[in-house]
N, C-alpha and C positions, 0 to 999 in steps of 0.2 A: 879663559874666564867664561862663565856661563852668560849667554846672551839671549834673552828671550827673544821670540819673534815678535816684532813691533807691529802692533794693530792700532794705534792710536794717533793717526795722522791728523786728525781734527784739532788736538791738542797742540802738537807741534809736530815737525817733520825733522829727519836727520839732515844737516847742511851737506850739500851736493860738494863733492870733491873740488869740481870747478870753482865752486864759489868760495871754498876755504882758500885754494889756490890764489885766486884774485885779490883777496883780502890780506893775506900775509904780507904784502910789500907795505901795506899802511900800518901795519901793526909793528913794523920794524922801521927800516930807514926813511921810508917816505912820511915824514913827520909833520908836515905843513898844516898851519891853520889857514883854511880857505879863505879867510878874510885878510890874511897877509899879503902883502905886495910883492914879495920876493919870489924867487922861483919856486921855493918849496910851497909857498901859499897859492902860486898861480897853477903849481901841478895839482894840489888837492881840490882847487876849484874846476880844474878841468874833469877829474874824476868824477866829481859830484855832478857837474852838467851832463857828463857822458851816462852816468847812471840815471839822471833823471828822464833822459831821452828814451832809455830803455824801459823804465818803469811805464812811462806814457804809452810807448808803443805796444806794451803788453795788453793795456786796457782800452785801446783806442783814444787816447786823449791827447792833448798838446802839452809838450814839456812845461809850458808856463803855467799849466794848471795843476801841476803835480806840488804839494806842500809836504816836505818831509816832517816827520814826527818819530817819536821814540817807539811808538807801537800802536795797535789798532784801538786800544783803550784811549790813547790820548787824541787820536784823530777823530773817534766819536766824540769825546768832550768838546774838542775844539769847535767841532761844527754846531753842536746842540748848544752850547754855552755862548760861543762866539756870535752865532746868529741872533740868539736870545738877546745878548747885551746890546745890539743894535735896533732893538725892536721895542715897542711897548708891551708890557706882559699882556698876552692874548691867551689862544687855544693852541695847546701842544698836543699832538697825536703820535704815539708810538705804538707798536704792536705789542701784544701781551707775551710774545715767545722772544721778544728781543734779548741780546746778551745783557747781562748786568751794566755793562759799561755805557749802554744807552738808557736802560730804565732808570739806573742810580741818579744820572745827572738831569734827567726829565722830572725826578720826583724832588731833586733839589730845586728846580726851578718852580714846582709847585709851591715851594714854601716862600718863593719870592714873588708870589701873585699871578702866577701863570696857572689856567685850568688845564689839567693833564687828563686825557682820554687815552686808556689801552685798548687798542683794537682787538677784538675776539676774532678766534680762528674755529674753523671747523674742526670735526674729529680726525681728518687727515692732516690737520696742521696748517691749512691755507685760509688766509685773511679772508673773512666774511663780508663778501661783496656789497649786500644790501646794508649791514652796518656800518661800511667804509662810506657808503654814499650818504648816510644819514649823518655821519660826522662831519664829512665836506660841506654840509649845509651849514655847519657853525662857522664856516669861514676860518678855519684854522692858520695860524701863522707858520708852523713848521710841522712836517711830517716825517716821521723816519720809520722804514719799514726795510728789515734785512732782506738782501737777495736771497740767500740760503741759509737755513739756520744749523747751527753748529752741533745740535744733537740729533735732530732728526733728519738731516740733510734735506728737508722739503725747500723747493725753490717756489719764490713767490713771482707773480706776473707784475713784477714793478713797473713795466713800461704803461700798463693800463692803470695801474694805481696813480703813478706820477702824473698822467695826463689829467686824471680827474682832480688831483691835487692842485695842479697849476690853474685849472678853471675856476677852483675856488680861491685862488690868490695866494697859495702858500709855497713855501720852499720846501723841496723834497730831497731827503738825504736817505741813502741806503748804506747799510753796514755789509760790503761785499768782500770781508776778510776771508770766509770759507770758500766763496764761489771762484775767485781767481786760480786759476792753475786746474780748474777740474771741469769746468764749463766755459764757453765763450763769453767774454764781457767786453762790450764797446761802449764806452762813456760818450763817444760821439752819438751814438744812435739813442742812447739812454737820454742823455741830454735833450736832443730833439723832441723827446716825449715828455720832458718835463723833469727830470732827475737833475738835480743842480749839485750834488756832490755825493762821491763814493770814499768809504774807506777801505784801504789794503793793507796788507802786513806781509813782512819777508818771510817769517820763520813757519807760516803755513805752506810754503812752496819750496822748501829746500834752502830757504836764506837764513840769515843770522837773526837771533832774538834781538830785540832793541832798534830795529829800522822799520818803519811803516811809512804810510803817506795818505793824507787827504787829497782826493781828486776834485778840485773845486772850481765851479763855475765862476769865471772873474767878475760877473755881474753880480754876484753875491757879495754883500758886505758883512765881515764878521770882524770880532774884535778878538786879539791874541790871548791865550791864556796865560803866555808867559811873555812880559815885556823885557827888553833889555837890548842888545845890539842891533836890532833888525833884521835879523836873519830871516830866510825864506819870505822874502817881499815883506818882512815886518810882521809875519804872521805866526812865527815860531822862533823866537830868539833862542840863543844858544849855541856854542861853538858845534859845528856839525861833526857827528860820528862818521868821519870819511870813511874808515874800514867797513863798517856795517852797511853804510849807503853803497858803497861799491858791490858789496857782496849781494844786497837787495836787486841792484841792477842786474847782476849776473843771473841770479834767480829768476827773475822775470822773463829775461830772454830765454833761458833754458825752458821754463814753463810754457812758454808761448810756442817755442818749436815742437815740444813733446805732446801739447795736447790732443792733437788730431789722432794719435795712436794710444796715448795713456787712457783717455776718457773710454773709449770702446773695451779696451783690455780690463779696466776696473770694474765696468759694467757687467763683463763675464763673470769676474770673480765675486761680485756682489750677488748674482743670480744663484751662482754655484753654493755660497754660503746660505743664502735664503731658503733654497730648496731643504738643505740639510737642517736648518732651524726649525722649519715647519714640520718637517719628519719628527722632530724631538719634541714638537708640541709648543713651540715659542710663540708668543703674540710680538707681531712686528708693527712697529709704529710709523705712520704716516705712508705706509706702502701704497696707498691709493692715490697719491699725489707725486707729482713730478719730483725726483729726489736728485741730489748729486750722485755720481754713479759709484762712489767708494763708501758710502756711509749707510750701515744698519743699525738700527736701534730697537732693541728687543727685551722681553722679559719672560720668566717662567712664574707662573703663579707659585707661591708660598716659597720661593727662592729670593733670598736678599740679594741684591745686587752687589753690595759691599762686599758680602762674602763671597759671592761667585767671583767677583775680579781678583780678590786676594787668593784664591784656590787655583785660579787659572794663571796668575802671575808665578805661582810655585811651580806649576805645571810647565812653564815656559812661554807664556803668551801674555803680553803686555796689552791691555785695552782700558777701558774707562767705564765706571758707572756714572752715568750722567755726563755733565760737562765738567771738564778739569778744573776750570777757573772757580768752581762753586764745590769742589770734592769734600771741603770741610763742612759744608751745609748738612746736617742730617734730614732736612725736610725733602720731600719728594719734589722732583724737577718741576719748576715752573712752567716749563713748556708743555710737558704732559698734562698738567692739571689743567692749562689754558684748553688742552684738546678734549678734556673731558675725562681722562683716564682716572679711574679711582686711585686713591692714594695708596692703598695696600699692593696694587700692581705697578704702579708709578716707582714704589719703593725698590722693585725688583729690575728696574730698568739697567741695561748694560749697552754700551756702545762699541761697535768694531767700526773704524774708520781705516780703510785700505790705502796703501800708497804706493810709490814706483817700485820699491823693492820687494813688494808682495807677489806670491805665486799660487797657483792651483795647489801646489803641495802644501803650503801653509795653510790654506783653507780646510784642506783635508785633515791636516794635523790637529788644527783648531777644533773641528768638530768631532774628532775621536776623544780630544782631551775634555771638551766640554761634556759629552755624553758620559764620559768615566767620571767626571767631577759631579755632575748631577746625580748620578746613580749614589755616589758617596754620600752626599749631602742629604738626599732623601732617605738613605738608610739610617743615617744619624737622626733626623727629624722623627723617623718611626719610632726608634729606640727610646727618643725623649716622651714621646707621647705614650 
């Protein structure tokens, strides 16, 4: 069977074989509900507790701070809406480059009386420090800034931002879904700086889809999105997906163990890829900022991103035009527009996100396929003109 080289790890990652092996017993004979008091139920509870400890260890948190959810989108919604439900409507600040699962709930709160401000970024995709300080003077109640952007890979200095937010009296949340497994994430350190909550997800680090967590400072009161049997300390009711949670725990354990070797290796591959792209005349986005070691976001003028991705897929390379979660949206990336990239160039944006299984040979092959594809597309364009 034809299998393209996978270069879309920011969208999702292949499940690690060790993760699948750990999950299988809970998809077959180990069928207990973790709320049941018999041995099947107690076994499920032990498995969840063990997984909770593994997730916590991977991000420098305490197990009691881990609230399991169905995905990063739910974790982000739980924090933003759940915190807002415990506060009087006030000022809410999110960055203009957040994932839609942060921006959309923030916009919903605006309809309920909250004042919403979207933080500007500079041309490299970094938070504008001066504008951040100006907004902190408005004494916001909630601030949410992602640790690493899913499209550009740009990393924000959330310790500094959170310290300023805490001084202004705000609760600070960060979507760390793209960061875990690609850079060191230490909730204890971040919490000391003023970060009250982090969102993390299993399927970005070789785990299953359908499992994620909100890492939550227990001093922060939030209202659950889903009420019911009182699962997850009453913050997320619903019978636990034991198999997925077990897989999440193993994925976190593996990600933490391989980080020291993986991040430098991915950085070398990224630099190899970027040299080739620059030689072909690509514009690279966010290159002036600190970025995740695996992410390259680029465009060629007068080459449509969706078309390029489709052609490269047929050539055997799977990558993304913009963010996978918004691929049905024909509008230019809101992240690039916030960075001041002109709409025409932004429509050509293509993202390569490398992962555990990628190699230098994959990068060389991709660059060769890209060069051939671009030449063909340019010839077609010339014929039309």
